[in-house]
C-alpha distance (Angstrom), angle and dihedral (degrees) to the residues before:
residue distance angle dihedral
M1 . . .
R2 3.81 . .
A3 3.80 86.6 .
A4 3.74 92.1 53.8
V5 3.91 90.8 49.6
A6 3.87 90.1 47.2
Y7 3.88 94.1 50.9
S8 3.74 88.7 44.8
L9 3.77 96.2 51.8
G10 3.76 87.7 42.5
G11 3.77 93.5 55.8
D12 3.91 90.8 -122.3
E13 3.79 101.5 146.1
K14 3.87 92.6 166.1
A15 3.66 92.8 57.3
L16 3.74 93.7 43.9
A17 3.79 90.5 51.6
T18 3.87 89.9 50.6
L19 3.82 88.2 49.8
R20 3.86 91.8 48.2
G21 3.75 92.5 47.8
R22 3.96 94.6 45.8
Y23 3.94 95.4 46.5
A24 3.79 110.8 19.0
E25 3.89 95.8 94.9
K26 3.93 93.3 46.8
M27 3.71 91.7 45.0
N28 3.91 91.8 49.9
A29 3.74 86.8 65.4
S30 3.82 93.4 51.0
P31 3.80 134.3 83.4
D32 3.79 85.8 -112.9
A33 3.78 96.5 60.8
K34 3.74 96.0 111.9
G35 3.75 93.3 47.0
F36 3.78 92.8 48.3
A37 3.86 91.0 48.8
I38 3.87 87.8 53.4
V39 3.80 98.1 48.8
S40 3.76 96.3 39.5
E41 3.81 98.7 49.5
R42 3.68 118.5 120.6
I43 3.78 108.0 -76.5
E44 3.84 96.8 -116.7
Q45 3.85 88.9 53.6
Q46 3.81 96.6 53.9
G47 3.83 118.6 107.2
V48 3.70 141.9 151.3
A49 3.79 94.3 -32.5
F50 3.82 89.7 57.7
R51 3.78 92.9 49.6
D52 3.94 91.8 46.7
L53 3.81 91.3 50.7
A54 3.75 95.1 44.3
R55 3.80 89.2 53.6
Q56 3.75 91.3 50.7
I57 3.81 92.8 49.9
A58 3.85 90.7 48.6
S59 3.83 90.7 49.8
V60 3.79 91.7 51.6
D61 3.76 90.7 51.2
S62 3.74 90.3 50.5
L63 3.82 93.8 50.3
Q64 3.83 88.4 49.1
A65 3.75 92.2 53.0
F66 3.64 91.0 47.0
L67 3.83 95.1 50.0
T68 3.86 90.1 46.5
D69 3.83 91.3 53.9
F70 3.75 92.9 43.8
K71 3.83 89.5 53.1
K72 3.84 90.8 47.9
Q73 3.91 91.1 51.0
G74 3.78 91.0 48.8
A75 3.76 93.2 51.8
A76 3.78 91.8 47.3
K77 3.85 88.7 52.5
T78 3.78 91.2 49.2
A79 3.80 92.3 49.5
A80 3.77 92.4 48.1
A81 3.79 92.5 50.3
N82 3.86 92.3 54.3
């Protein structure tokens, strides 16, 4: 889904169409089917739903990066204390 968002924001319709063709069938059987349909739509058809979902995906990535860094800092402090 992140790739679809990146291709869309980059204006790469060809890569987006390839992604859609390769994964649409598999994604239709997943719980993320609606989200994939939104982020992989043709660029000229994307609207508010795309922007909202792209924002959510970006915030999840930011949270995961924060938690990974937080865990690393905790491990470094534990190692320094020993």
